[in-house]
C-alpha atoms as one frame of an Amber mdcrd trajectory, in Angstrom:
protein
  -8.513  23.070 -27.024  -9.709  23.949 -23.536 -11.107  20.452 -23.097  -7.750
  18.906 -24.071  -5.888  21.108 -21.612  -8.387  20.176 -18.895  -7.976  16.465
 -19.598  -4.169  16.773 -19.577  -4.269  18.619 -16.262  -6.496  15.984 -14.707
  -4.192  13.219 -15.957  -1.163  14.960 -14.463  -2.938  15.378 -11.132  -3.929
  11.724 -11.113  -0.381  10.632 -11.982   1.147  12.790  -9.267  -1.294  11.610
  -6.627  -0.852   7.987  -7.667   2.916   8.317  -7.269   2.418   9.414  -3.688
   0.356   6.348  -2.747   3.233   3.841  -2.666   6.146   3.573  -0.247   8.706
   2.728  -2.930  10.070   4.631  -5.918  12.143   3.866  -8.965  15.734   3.878
  -7.781  15.067   1.979  -4.548  16.645  -1.167  -6.068  13.255  -2.929  -6.099
  10.873  -3.679  -8.956   7.552  -1.861  -8.518   4.980  -4.414  -9.636   1.334
  -3.855 -10.524  -1.477  -5.950 -11.939  -0.542  -4.603 -15.375   3.188  -5.390
 -15.381   3.365  -8.353 -12.977   3.281 -11.095 -15.594   5.559  -9.201 -17.965
   8.288  -8.537 -15.383   8.106 -11.617 -13.157   7.158 -14.313 -15.642   8.621
 -13.078 -18.917  11.583 -10.739 -18.462  12.606 -12.294 -15.152  11.632 -15.879
 -15.900  15.083 -17.245 -14.988  15.138 -15.353 -11.708  13.554 -16.327  -8.437
  11.650 -13.546  -6.696  10.997 -12.156  -3.264   7.844 -10.066  -3.573   6.573
  -7.935  -0.736   2.832  -7.238  -0.690   2.264  -4.141   1.430  -0.271  -1.484
   2.271   0.720   2.176   2.224  -1.356   3.083   5.290  -0.020   0.200   7.415
   2.310   1.562  10.099   4.268  -1.684  10.207   4.833  -1.445   6.421   6.041
   2.144   6.704   8.528   1.193   9.429   9.770  -1.737   7.393  10.127   0.204
   4.112  13.486   1.923   4.925  14.924  -1.400   6.112  13.715  -3.163   2.980
  15.209  -0.468   0.741  18.567  -0.805   2.513  18.339  -4.585   2.234  17.532
  -4.294  -1.486  20.731  -2.312  -2.076  22.711  -4.912  -0.125  21.506  -7.806
  -2.322  21.243  -5.852  -5.577  24.006  -7.994  -7.056  21.854 -11.102  -6.589
  19.245  -9.996  -9.153  20.481 -12.395 -11.832  19.423 -15.246  -9.534  16.826
 -13.739  -7.194  15.151 -10.319  -7.522  13.086  -8.139  -5.215   9.670  -6.701
  -6.032   6.885  -4.856  -4.227   3.127  -4.707  -4.772   0.970  -1.966  -3.198
  -2.257  -3.710  -2.184  -3.592  -0.307  -1.084  -3.898   0.547  -4.775  -7.346
  -0.476  -6.013  -5.921  -1.592  -9.352  -3.913  -4.311  -7.543  -6.802  -5.748
  -5.507  -7.315  -8.763  -7.769  -3.555  -9.471  -7.834  -3.299  -9.427  -4.037
  -6.434 -11.561  -3.733  -4.957 -14.027  -6.226  -2.123 -14.718  -3.796  -4.408
 -14.669  -0.735  -2.706 -11.731   0.948  -4.373 -11.392   4.351  -1.838  -9.324
   6.308   0.799  -6.688   5.633   3.603  -6.820   4.923   3.614 -10.318   3.401
   6.692 -11.536   1.547   6.437 -14.514  -0.795   9.205 -16.477  -2.494   8.531
 -17.216  -6.167  10.595 -19.877  -7.941  11.756 -19.164 -11.488   9.255 -19.393
 -14.352   6.322 -18.964 -11.986   3.249 -17.602 -13.716   0.836 -15.175 -12.072
  -1.835 -17.919 -11.972   0.425 -20.596 -10.495   0.232 -20.364  -6.712   1.894
 -23.704  -5.956   5.301 -23.985  -4.283   5.111 -20.478  -2.868   6.924 -20.067
   0.418   6.581 -17.121   2.745   9.472 -15.120   4.097   8.317 -14.653   7.700
  11.310 -12.742   9.036  12.252  -9.088   8.624  15.786  -9.410   9.987  18.242
  -8.703   7.122  20.625 -11.528   8.073  17.794 -14.060   8.291  16.271 -12.789
   5.041  19.572 -13.243   3.201  19.964 -16.736   4.628  16.427 -17.714   3.630
  16.897 -16.361   0.105  20.227 -18.140  -0.281  18.726 -21.389   0.993  15.725
 -21.008  -1.308  17.777 -20.643  -4.479  20.148 -23.417  -3.344  17.207 -25.831
  -3.011  15.505 -24.808  -6.265  15.343 -27.833  -8.576  15.865 -27.709 -11.444
  17.997 -24.591 -11.375  18.021 -22.442 -14.525  21.164 -22.918 -16.644  22.179
 -19.286 -16.157  22.530 -19.743 -12.387  25.938 -20.381 -10.796  26.644 -23.706
  -9.159  25.578 -23.262  -5.552  25.992 -26.781  -4.209  29.303 -27.454  -2.373
  32.066 -29.113  -4.375  33.158 -32.624  -3.506  36.777 -32.003  -4.524  38.953
 -29.065  -5.526  39.395 -30.513  -9.015  35.710 -29.895  -9.780  36.259 -26.162
  -9.931  38.413 -26.521 -13.057  35.433 -27.988 -14.864  33.809 -24.552 -14.643
  36.832 -22.269 -14.822  37.428 -20.596 -18.172  40.025 -18.245 -19.624  37.984
 -15.180 -18.662  38.132 -16.116 -14.958  41.125 -14.135 -13.784  40.589 -15.216
 -10.172  39.302 -18.570  -8.910  38.310 -18.594  -5.237  37.177 -21.258  -2.799
  35.354 -20.734   0.474  35.703 -23.454   3.100  32.884 -23.442   5.648  30.654
 -25.466   7.944  27.645 -27.311   6.519  25.210 -24.969   8.300  26.878 -21.760
   7.062  25.370 -19.516   4.382  28.494 -17.381   3.929  29.642 -19.161   0.776
  26.197 -19.002  -0.823  25.902 -15.287  -0.138  29.357 -14.481  -1.509  28.691
 -16.487  -4.675  25.506 -14.456  -5.182  27.291 -11.193  -4.323  29.694 -11.648
  -7.241  27.501 -13.559  -9.671  27.699 -10.678 -12.175  31.498 -10.463 -12.025
  32.654 -12.320 -15.144  36.361 -12.302 -14.277  35.962 -14.139 -10.959  34.708
 -17.618 -10.086  33.722 -18.379  -6.489  32.664 -21.786  -5.205  32.396 -23.376
  -1.788  33.421 -26.559  -0.026  32.490 -27.971   3.352  34.913 -28.442   6.234
  34.454 -32.198   6.296  35.696 -32.366   2.704  38.837 -30.234   3.123  40.186
 -31.526   6.420  42.310 -33.975   4.425  44.058 -30.966   2.863  45.099 -29.748
   6.305  42.511 -26.932   6.402  40.704 -26.930   9.736  39.955 -23.257  10.386
  36.662 -22.162   8.816  35.283 -20.054   7.326  38.338 -19.431   5.182  38.876
 -17.843   1.784  41.502 -19.263  -0.552  42.604 -18.494  -4.089  43.254 -21.507
  -6.301  46.296 -21.154  -8.534  46.506 -22.594 -12.010  49.289 -24.970 -11.040
  46.938 -26.610  -8.550  48.167 -24.922  -5.382  46.046 -22.675  -3.227  46.840
 -19.636  -1.095  45.145 -18.248   1.981  43.346 -14.896   1.606  41.250 -14.393
   4.746  39.680 -16.149   7.719  36.445 -15.307   9.455  35.330 -15.714  13.037
  32.498 -18.131  12.275  30.384 -16.319  14.871  29.063 -13.223  13.137  28.031
 -13.879   9.531  27.646 -10.164   8.722  31.162  -9.391   9.938  32.678 -12.348
   8.070  30.830 -11.428   4.878  32.051  -7.828   5.074  35.645  -8.921   5.691
  35.612 -11.417   2.822  34.065  -8.818   0.505  36.887  -6.393   1.348  39.489
  -9.041   0.526  37.810  -9.971  -2.768  37.415  -6.333  -3.767  41.116  -5.733
  -3.136  41.834  -8.710  -5.327  39.606  -7.418  -8.104  41.206  -3.978  -8.019
  44.714  -5.493  -8.199  45.703  -4.198  -4.781  47.676  -7.398  -4.175  51.082
  -6.895  -5.794  52.561 -10.120  -7.103  55.561 -11.208  -9.107  55.781 -13.934
 -11.693  55.436 -17.343 -10.109  54.727 -15.897  -6.641  51.703 -17.161  -4.786
  49.124 -14.927  -3.186  50.330 -15.148   0.404  49.188 -12.794   3.121  51.313
 -12.191   6.204  50.092 -13.476   9.524  48.553 -10.235  10.782  46.223  -9.935
   7.744  43.429 -11.552   9.755  44.102  -9.238  12.688  43.900  -6.212  10.431
  40.625  -7.543   9.141  39.377  -7.974  12.681  40.241  -4.356  13.481  38.106
  -3.237  10.572  35.333  -5.544  11.672  35.542  -4.263  15.226  35.121  -0.726
  13.950  32.108  -1.824  12.005  30.675  -3.484  15.085  31.259  -0.394  17.179
  29.612   1.753  14.566  26.674  -0.598  14.410  26.447  -0.622  18.195  26.560
   3.141  18.382  23.834   3.384  15.785  21.736   0.892  17.697  22.182   2.791
  20.937  21.402   6.036  19.166  18.088   4.607  18.034  17.137   3.388  21.499
  14.700   5.230  23.631  12.280   6.203  20.906   9.282   4.869  22.801   6.646
   6.969  24.525   8.211   6.641  27.959  11.367   8.426  26.764   9.737  11.175
  24.756   7.816  14.175  25.947   5.187  15.765  23.825   6.042  19.347  23.062
   3.274  21.676  24.078   3.756  23.689  20.880   2.784  20.671  18.776  -0.479
  20.050  20.553  -2.674  23.100  20.367  -6.272  22.069  20.258  -8.440  25.018
  19.348 -11.748  23.491  20.342 -13.531  20.174  20.545 -12.453  17.869  17.672
 -15.076  17.255  15.008 -16.175  14.085  13.266 -16.860  14.210   9.535 -19.259
  11.953   7.699 -16.848  11.954   4.752 -14.245  10.134   6.886 -16.799   7.478
   7.872 -17.913   6.947   4.277 -14.301   6.735   3.105 -13.531   4.152   5.806
 -16.523   2.104   4.664 -15.425   2.328   1.037 -11.859   1.109   1.718 -13.093
  -1.571   4.117 -15.629  -3.006   1.658 -13.803  -2.570  -1.637 -10.220  -3.248
  -0.598  -9.790  -5.178   2.620 -12.752  -7.552   2.384 -12.354  -7.797  -1.396
  -8.768  -9.015  -0.963  -9.874 -12.276   0.632  -9.540 -15.261  -1.642 -12.190
 -17.159   0.316 -14.635 -16.090   3.010 -16.109 -19.029   4.896 -16.515 -20.421
   8.394 -15.317 -18.130  11.179 -14.396 -15.302   8.832 -17.889 -15.416   7.273
 -19.395 -15.150  10.746 -17.067 -12.249  11.509 -18.127 -10.504   8.280 -21.826
 -11.008   9.058 -21.378  -9.623  12.579 -19.427  -6.636  11.251 -22.040  -5.738
   8.652 -24.860  -6.290  11.151 -23.309  -3.819  13.591 -22.752  -1.318  10.788
 -26.363  -1.570   9.633 -27.618  -1.066  13.190 -25.442   1.659  14.624 -23.546
   3.553  11.916 -25.233   6.888  11.228 -25.256   8.242   7.706 -27.232   9.098
   4.614 -30.365   7.127   3.820 -28.756   5.737   0.653 -25.881   4.243   2.608
 -27.952   3.010   5.558 -30.310   1.231   3.170 -27.336  -0.217   1.323 -25.853
  -1.596   4.551 -29.183  -3.141   5.493 -29.457  -4.808   2.092 -25.902  -6.151
   2.345 -26.752  -7.507   5.790 -29.897  -9.206   4.457 -27.958 -10.620   1.516
 -25.261 -12.141   3.752 -27.891 -14.024   5.769 -28.889 -15.869   2.582 -25.333
 -16.982   1.746 -24.781 -20.694   2.368 -21.542 -21.181   0.420 -18.014 -19.759
   0.592 -17.500 -16.345  -1.012 -14.424 -15.110  -2.805 -13.403 -11.462  -2.760
 -14.651 -11.202  -6.333 -18.015 -12.718  -5.327 -18.266 -10.156  -2.543 -17.654
  -7.237  -4.898 -20.087  -8.612  -7.460 -22.695  -9.113  -4.746 -22.529  -5.624
  -3.244 -22.456  -4.038  -6.704 -25.596  -5.923  -7.613 -27.417  -4.388  -4.645
 -26.745  -0.810  -5.731 -28.858   1.502  -7.824 -29.500   5.231  -8.059 -31.126
   5.299  -4.609 -29.066   2.716  -2.729 -25.282   2.759  -3.077 -21.860   3.033
  -1.488 -20.020   6.203  -2.619 -16.752   5.656  -4.465 -15.013   8.822  -3.325
 -12.268   8.414  -0.716 -11.343  11.744   0.842  -9.969  12.386   4.308 -11.046
  15.504   6.168 -10.668  15.118   9.935  -8.290  12.206   9.250  -6.209  14.010
   6.640  -2.504  13.726   7.418   0.366  16.047   6.615   1.350  13.633   3.819
  -0.469  10.921   1.884   1.118   8.096   3.895  -0.018   9.423   7.282  -3.292
   8.890   9.160  -6.037   8.352   6.562  -7.641   4.910   6.702  -6.446   3.721
  10.162  -7.594   7.017  11.668 -10.980   6.729   9.961 -11.459   3.150  11.207
 -10.826   4.238  14.800 -13.319   7.038  14.187 -15.889   4.578  12.853 -15.352
   2.168  15.763 -15.873   4.970  18.304 -18.970   6.095  16.413 -20.392   2.561
  16.573 -19.836   2.200  20.325 -21.328   5.611  21.140 -24.421   5.188  18.975
 -24.948   1.674  20.301 -24.720   3.130  23.814 -27.403   5.666  22.900 -29.641
   2.973  21.387 -32.256   1.845  23.883 -32.804  -1.488  22.108 -29.271  -2.779
  22.700 -29.278  -5.940  24.776 -25.828  -7.437  24.150 -23.229  -4.966  25.421
 -20.433  -7.092  23.905 -21.885  -7.123  20.386 -20.011  -4.126  18.980 -16.602
  -4.945  20.503 -16.874  -8.564  19.356 -17.765  -7.441  15.831 -14.805  -5.024
  15.746 -12.443  -7.712  17.058 -13.727 -10.162  14.435 -13.103  -7.684  11.639
  -9.614  -6.924  12.952  -8.774 -10.625  13.174  -9.925 -11.705   9.732  -9.904
  -8.627   7.500  -7.769  -5.755   8.802  -4.561  -5.730   6.785  -1.943  -4.553
   9.291  -0.730  -7.742  11.002   0.994  -5.938  13.880  -2.039  -3.717  14.525
  -4.303  -6.769  14.563  -2.042  -8.648  16.952  -1.918  -5.763  19.423  -5.666
  -5.133  19.244  -6.530  -8.793  19.774  -4.255  -8.938  22.815  -6.286  -6.136
  24.363  -9.600  -7.645  23.238  -8.765 -11.040  24.766  -9.643  -9.732  28.227
 -12.413  -7.367  27.176 -15.360  -9.550  28.174 -14.747  -9.128  31.882 -14.806
  -5.340  31.464 -18.014  -5.233  29.393 -20.937  -5.364  31.814 -22.881  -2.188
  31.082 -23.546  -0.286  27.871 -21.154   2.498  28.808 -18.345  -0.033  29.242
 -17.985  -0.582  25.492 -17.422   3.149  24.947 -14.843   3.367  27.738 -13.099
   0.121  26.788 -12.524   1.179  23.164 -11.377   4.639  24.253  -8.875   3.057
  26.672  -7.630   0.644  23.991  -7.137   3.553  21.582  -5.058   5.458  24.132
  -2.891   2.379  24.721  -2.267   2.215  20.984  -1.392   5.939  20.936   1.119
   5.446  23.731   2.692   2.476  21.984   2.981   4.293  18.631   4.208   7.645
  19.911   7.616   8.325  18.413   7.118   5.540  15.866   8.089   5.999  12.226
   4.413   5.741  11.287   3.477   8.738  13.447   2.541  11.911  11.590   5.063
  14.570  12.714   2.366  17.239  12.558  -0.112  15.065  14.493   1.892  13.499
  17.338   0.125  10.798  19.345  -1.442  12.008  22.585  -3.610  10.707  25.368
  -7.074  11.627  24.135  -8.866  13.862  24.844  -6.243  16.471  25.535  -6.519
  18.761  28.574  -7.363  21.644  26.219 -10.241  19.729  24.637 -11.648  18.368
  27.892 -10.251  19.967  31.068 -12.889  18.234  33.192 -11.677  14.805  32.055
  -8.403  15.137  34.006  -7.758  14.904  37.724  -5.428  17.414  39.360  -2.479
  14.985  39.697  -2.475  13.871  36.027   0.775  13.307  34.129   1.188  13.631
  30.334   1.458   9.899  29.543  -0.092   8.557  32.734  -3.124  10.747  33.444
  -5.716  10.156  36.113  -9.046  10.152  34.295 -12.521  11.083  35.390 -14.311
   8.404  33.386 -17.771   9.923  33.772 -16.539  13.143  32.190 -14.705  11.181
  29.491 -17.902   9.283  28.688 -19.859  12.528  28.461 -17.200  14.002  26.162
 -17.111  10.951  23.843 -20.892  10.698  23.595 -21.146  14.353  22.683 -18.366
  14.028  20.117 -19.493  10.856  18.293 -23.277  11.023  18.493 -25.081  11.060
  15.157 -26.459  14.602  15.243 -22.990  16.070  15.912 -21.311  14.474  12.888
 -20.534  17.083  10.248 -22.007  16.153   6.888 -20.398  18.993   4.902 -16.742
  19.403   4.016 -15.122  22.768   4.882 -14.136  24.659   1.743 -11.879  27.421
   2.952  -8.773  27.605   5.090 -10.395  29.677   7.802 -13.220  27.210   8.345
 -10.838  24.279   8.460  -8.553  26.018  10.938 -11.548  26.635  13.177 -12.649
  23.027  13.027  -9.323  21.203  12.961  -7.645  19.391  15.812  -4.521  21.479
  15.687  -3.153  24.581  14.001  -1.309  24.582  10.735  -3.515  22.144   8.807
  -4.135  22.978   5.165  -7.670  22.753   3.856  -8.391  19.679   1.734  -8.781
  20.290  -1.984 -12.222  19.580  -3.265 -12.233  16.341  -5.205 -14.756  16.673
  -7.983 -15.714  13.104  -8.883 -18.771  11.309 -10.115 -20.804   9.306  -7.643
 -21.235   5.541  -7.927 -24.450   5.696  -9.928 -23.090   8.256 -12.382 -19.964
   6.152 -12.900 -22.106   3.108 -13.486 -24.149   4.933 -16.128 -20.978   6.164
 -17.767 -19.574   2.654 -17.757 -22.717   1.321 -19.413 -22.560   4.058 -22.039
 -18.942   3.299 -22.842 -19.740  -0.389 -23.085 -22.481   0.375 -25.623 -20.054
   2.535 -27.586 -17.501  -0.261 -27.679 -20.152  -2.713 -28.894 -21.241  -0.330
 -31.663 -17.626   0.341 -32.665 -16.973  -3.392 -32.822 -20.072  -3.863 -34.964
 -18.784  -1.173 -37.329 -15.412  -2.884 -37.581 -17.106  -6.158 -38.443 -19.175
  -4.467 -41.143 -16.124  -2.726 -42.529 -14.089  -5.918 -42.654 -16.945  -7.656
 -44.475 -17.481  -4.668 -46.823 -21.220  -5.033 -46.348 -22.756  -1.624 -46.692
 -20.896   0.170 -43.927 -21.606   3.631 -45.341 -25.261   2.828 -45.929 -25.819
   2.090 -42.249 -23.693   4.924 -40.935 -26.675   7.182 -40.230 -28.432   4.359
 -38.400 -25.360   3.723 -36.260 -25.117   7.410 -35.437 -28.719   7.324 -34.280
 -28.043   4.257 -32.127 -24.999   5.908 -30.574 -26.983   9.050 -29.854 -29.735
   7.042 -28.159 -27.304   5.143 -25.961 -25.168   8.044 -24.806 -26.315   9.460
 -21.476 -26.973  13.224 -21.326 -23.706  13.833 -19.453 -21.622  12.247 -22.219
 -23.117  14.081 -25.180 -20.977  17.155 -24.771 -17.653  18.011 -23.215 -19.416
  20.469 -20.894 -21.805  17.993 -19.163 -24.963  19.532 -20.774 -28.173  17.571
 -20.436 -30.826  17.223 -23.144 -32.875  19.941 -21.417 -29.884  22.277 -21.555
 -29.407  21.572 -25.250 -33.106  22.154 -25.902 -33.001  25.521 -24.170 -29.888
  26.487 -26.129 -31.624  25.599 -29.373 -34.713  27.593 -28.398 -32.612  30.648
 -27.554 -30.739  30.226 -30.814 -33.973  30.217 -32.834 -35.364  33.234 -30.946
 -32.149  35.188 -31.453 -32.100  34.312 -35.143 -35.688  35.545 -35.568 -34.895
  38.814 -33.756 -31.818  39.385 -35.932 -33.824  38.729 -39.113 -36.549  41.132
 -37.974 -34.024  43.849 -37.225 -32.301  43.253 -40.534 -35.587  43.479 -42.431
 -36.651  46.569 -40.501 -33.480  48.579 -41.150 -33.143  47.438 -44.758 -36.680
  48.545 -45.676 -36.256  51.891 -43.949 -33.018  52.528 -45.837 -34.620  51.885
 -49.233 -37.782  53.867 -48.461 -37.551  57.466 -49.763 -40.614  59.611 -48.905
 -41.852  62.187 -51.555 -41.718  65.772 -50.274 -44.609  67.863 -51.447 -43.560
  71.453 -50.803 -46.106  74.232 -50.733 -45.489  77.171 -53.084 -44.102  80.249
 -51.460
């Protein structure tokens, strides 16, 4: 009973934590896709729908900034789902690594357009959606479905009509309103409005081009007309032709009024709007524009130059600490997620991978098991003469591991723990690892190439780091790094300066942790000697010699903390700022233990399958049951034999104590029983 409760609790914890990994939730008008449901949702249930699927990473700042915009966009085009649907895949989830690799996702966010009936293994005819502007995204989606050939039979007719008479070929008795949109050939307004109302069964909307309707005396476009059953048509609304968003909103208002019977008509009367209808529409549109402008102005000035860091938010207690757990977690995510996502590693990206691993094996401090593992991976890469896939990479590094040489599976942030799951974490730990590499290379007397570490970091960022915007900004800074790298200390100072530029750029950004605001590092509290007297908060005058001394002391190998603080008091003493909660201890098996458990479970499955085969053949299943039990017992590792993780030695000791206790109880029982039955004869002397 206790074991069941424990398992249920663990499952609930895992489910809750997993829910916090992604940036999207049910109810955001997007389909949350995983490797398990991708084929079922995209290729089976939604086989007659085209798809826009965003592949994102939860720790990517660019993805976090884009998420609210994408959610708003999803609500705007929710009515299009019969023709084209929206989905998201979290590539930061390990279970989706193979799926993201299958579509060669190399940067985040990446949006791909899937035609209808596309299977998860069919990667042909996939277009990217390179823009993140809502208007451009709608136009690209509308164009994509308009050019899809052949179109599924359930789709509306999106091509422009050649004549007005064609619309009666589609109109049925259930279409209470039949509308035509006249527009320019380059306009997407008609396409978008058709998709907006594709689920409305009582309305039929089609479009015609200006060149086709000039003969009818219609020259002002875009225009919305209702086609009457007697063959006449009546004007509903006219757009500006300049702002597609404004025209779409105005036409939607007119159509919605029509659908809600706001237009009062009499028998035989046409739908005619008085002349100032368009002006009234423009007033509404102007209000919308003003509102949009005010919102835009309200959002301006969020950059670092317009924001001051509140002193109360930056209270460094003492020198920040570096934790080995953060470095190991960075290595784990880097190796098992980012590199593993690549569909093919060859040429320049193979060279970049070799340089990255070489630098790690040389200069990253850590446990002997991990250092030996990195050296073996480095040696293995030098023997590779063919392209590698992400799957080949994972298979290769797994094959190098054993009980003495391995890469830990546990990912836990300590110094890089954010106030919420989506903050800090992996990007923070990668900066920490990069600084650690530069400092320990600086302290290494054998270093000859002072550009080696920075080049290796830049190569990794270019070919493997998932955040496209982060990579672009880093590579811009790295493009001019060579002229600044002349001495060993220059690599330490250059990376520190680049990190501060990134902090300044990201201060006030949506990706910034509100409890860990970006600062110019180190802060005056952490290193008073690093600042000159005339320093300003976001434009300090640095004493680079003092900064170098501070960084070397902070990131050198013997100052990295190998233990994780357990209690709140210890964490408060060691943390960067006040108010940080201590990380919960994550009790998980190490890589080797998981591998043993996996082998044990595989053996169990094989034995169970053998039993099923025997049972189906009715060939002495019960006769061999004792033999199978013996085989199972031999194959189960000591940790799997009981629910309490008791080894064979523990069980042996328990049995020994049991036997001893039984003997003692029997002796006591015999002793007291005999004494009770024994009645001594009293020989009394005569008085």
